[in-house]
C-alpha positions in Angstrom: 91.7 123.0 119.4 94.8 123.2 121.5 93.0 121.5 124.4 92.2 118.5 122.1 95.6 118.1 121.0 96.8 118.3 124.7 94.2 115.7 125.6 95.2 113.4 122.8 98.9 113.6 123.5 98.3 112.9 127.1 96.0 109.8 126.1 98.7 108.5 123.8 101.6 109.1 126.3 99.8 107.6 129.2 97.6 104.8 127.5 98.7 104.4 123.9 95.2 104.8 122.4 91.8 106.3 123.3 90.5 102.7 123.3 93.0 101.6 126.0 92.0 104.5 128.3 88.3 103.5 127.6 89.2 100.1 128.9 90.8 101.5 132.1 87.6 103.6 132.6 85.5 100.6 132.1 87.4 98.8 134.8 86.9 101.8 137.1 83.2 101.6 136.5 83.2 97.9 137.4 85.2 98.7 140.5 82.5 101.2 141.7 80.1 98.2 142.0 82.2 96.8 144.8 82.2 99.8 147.0 81.5 99.1 150.5 78.1 100.6 151.9 78.4 104.1 153.5 81.6 104.9 151.9 80.2 107.5 149.6 76.7 108.9 149.1 74.8 107.0 146.3 74.3 110.2 144.2 77.9 111.0 144.3 78.8 107.5 142.8 76.2 107.7 140.3 77.6 111.2 139.2 81.0 109.6 138.9 79.7 106.7 136.9 77.8 109.0 134.6 80.9 111.0 134.0 83.1 107.9 133.3 80.4 106.5 130.9 80.4 109.8 129.0 84.2 109.7 128.6 84.2 106.1 127.6 81.5 106.8 124.8 83.4 109.8 123.8 86.6 108.0 123.4 85.1 105.2 121.4 83.8 107.6 118.7 
């Protein structure tokens, strides 16, 4: 419960609303599509995208 409050306070202080943070995370996902080859391992990038998508979905609930 305390962790939820801390997270919500951080989101509100930094982004205003969970939806605004979701927009920033969506933008981050889009940026990952333009990575240069051999910058990161493909699996590493996929793991990051999956984590970001999970956060975005959770924030929009």
